[in-house]
C-alpha positions in Angstrom: 19.5 7.3 -28.2 16.6 6.5 -26.0 13.7 4.6 -27.5 10.2 3.8 -26.4 11.4 0.2 -26.0 13.8 1.4 -23.2 10.9 3.2 -21.5 8.8 0.1 -21.7 11.6 -2.1 -20.4 12.3 0.2 -17.4 8.5 0.6 -16.8 8.1 -3.2 -16.6 11.0 -3.6 -14.2 9.7 -0.8 -12.0 6.2 -2.4 -12.0 7.6 -5.7 -10.9 9.7 -4.1 -8.2 6.9 -2.0 -6.7 4.3 -4.7 -6.8 6.8 -7.1 -5.1 7.5 -4.5 -2.4 3.8 -3.8 -1.9 2.8 -7.5 -1.7 5.7 -8.2 0.6 4.6 -5.4 3.0 1.0 -6.8 2.9 2.3 -10.3 3.6 4.2 -9.0 6.6 1.1 -7.2 7.9 -0.9 -10.4 7.4 1.6 -12.4 9.4 1.5 -9.9 12.3 -2.2 -9.2 12.6 -3.3 -12.7 13.7 -0.7 -12.6 16.6 -2.8 -9.9 18.2 -6.3 -11.3 17.4 -6.9 -14.9 18.1 -10.1 -16.9 18.7 -8.8 -17.7 22.2 -10.9 -16.1 24.9 -9.3 -15.2 28.1 -10.9 -13.7 31.2 -9.3 -10.4 30.5 -10.4 -8.1 27.7 -7.7 -6.0 26.2 -7.7 -2.8 24.2 -7.4 -4.8 21.0 -10.7 -6.5 21.9 -12.6 -3.2 21.6 -13.9 -1.2 18.6 -11.4 1.6 19.3 -8.6 -1.0 19.3 -9.7 -2.3 15.9 -10.0 1.2 14.6 -6.5 2.0 15.9 -5.1 -1.1 14.2 -6.8 -0.3 10.9 -5.5 3.3 11.1 -1.9 2.1 11.8 -2.0 -0.3 8.9 -3.4 2.3 6.6 -0.5 4.6 7.5 1.9 1.7 6.8 0.3 1.3 3.4 0.6 5.1 2.8 4.4 4.8 3.5 4.6 1.8 1.1 3.0 3.9 -1.6 5.4 6.7 -0.9 8.4 4.4 -1.1 7.1 3.0 -4.4 6.7 6.5 -5.8 10.2 7.3 -4.6 11.6 4.3 -6.5 10.0 5.6 -9.7 11.4 9.1 -8.9 14.9 7.8 -8.5 14.6 5.9 -11.8 13.4 9.1 -13.5 16.4 11.1 -12.3 18.9 8.2 -12.9 17.6 7.7 -16.5 17.8 11.5 -17.1 14.1 11.8 -17.7 13.9 14.6 -15.1 16.8 16.7 -13.7 15.8 17.3 -10.1 14.6 14.9 -7.4 11.8 17.4 -6.5 10.4 17.4 -10.0 10.7 13.6 -10.2 8.8 13.1 -6.9 6.1 15.5 -8.0 5.8 13.8 -11.4 5.9 10.3 -9.9 3.2 11.1 -7.2 1.1 12.8 -9.9 1.4 9.8 -12.2 0.9 7.2 -9.4 -2.3 8.9 -8.1 -3.5 9.6 -11.7 -3.8 13.3 -10.7 -1.0 14.4 -13.0 1.6 17.0 -12.2 1.8 19.3 -15.2 5.4 18.3 -15.8 6.0 17.2 -19.4 8.8 14.7 -20.1 10.5 14.0 -23.5 8.5 11.8 -25.9 10.3 8.5 -25.5 9.8 8.6 -21.7 6.1 9.7 -21.6 5.0 6.1 -21.6 6.6 5.6 -18.2 4.1 8.1 -16.7 1.2 6.2 -18.2 2.6 2.9 -17.0 3.2 4.4 -13.5 -0.4 5.5 -13.4 -1.5 1.9 -14.2 0.9 0.7 -11.6 -0.6 3.1 -9.0 -4.1 2.0 -9.8 -3.1 -1.6 -9.2 -1.2 -0.8 -6.0 -4.1 1.3 -4.6 -6.5 -1.5 -5.6 -4.4 -4.1 -3.8 -4.3 -1.8 -0.8 -8.1 -1.2 -0.8 -8.8 -4.9 -1.1 -6.4 -5.7 1.7 -7.8 -3.1 4.0 -11.4 -4.3 3.4 -10.3 -7.9 4.1 -8.5 -6.8 7.3 -11.5 -4.7 8.4 -13.8 -7.6 7.8 -11.5 -9.9 9.8 -11.1 -7.5 12.7 -14.8 -6.7 13.0 -15.7 -10.3 12.9 -13.0 -11.3 15.4 -13.7 -8.4 17.8 -17.5 -9.1 17.7 -17.0 -12.8 18.1 -14.6 -12.4 21.1 -16.9 -9.8 22.8 -19.9 -12.1 22.4 -18.0 -15.2 23.7 -16.6 -13.2 26.7 -20.0 -11.8 27.6 -21.9 -15.1 27.1 -19.5 -17.5 28.8 -21.1 -20.0 31.2 -21.0 -18.8 34.8 -21.2 -15.2 33.8 
């Protein structure tokens, strides 16, 4: 028989897995971004040295974060089906996305498992908060770097 302790245990495991995936994805992004934006100023300005370049990079990274959120919701969905909480993957994905975004889905699960929806909502709030903070930090870095490079390129001695 399933108990609320089982639901709490599975929820804790899923929170650890999804936060680890999310932070790993953000770490990969943080390692890649500086390779394209450095303080070195060459004579040649590239697309990445422009505001549209920075906007394109932020958009691409936001899409990567959206995919990460989707993968994390999918992991919860798989758990819901494997644990017998929900019978179909379609219902599990709908329930999971509803819980993760705190919108809800209208799907009701059996009492011992209901705590998982609440914990997934908390997990979603944490993941979206981490994404928001990371995007803000990235945007600040890119705007500062692009502005600094543009100023140094335009105000170089001999120009």
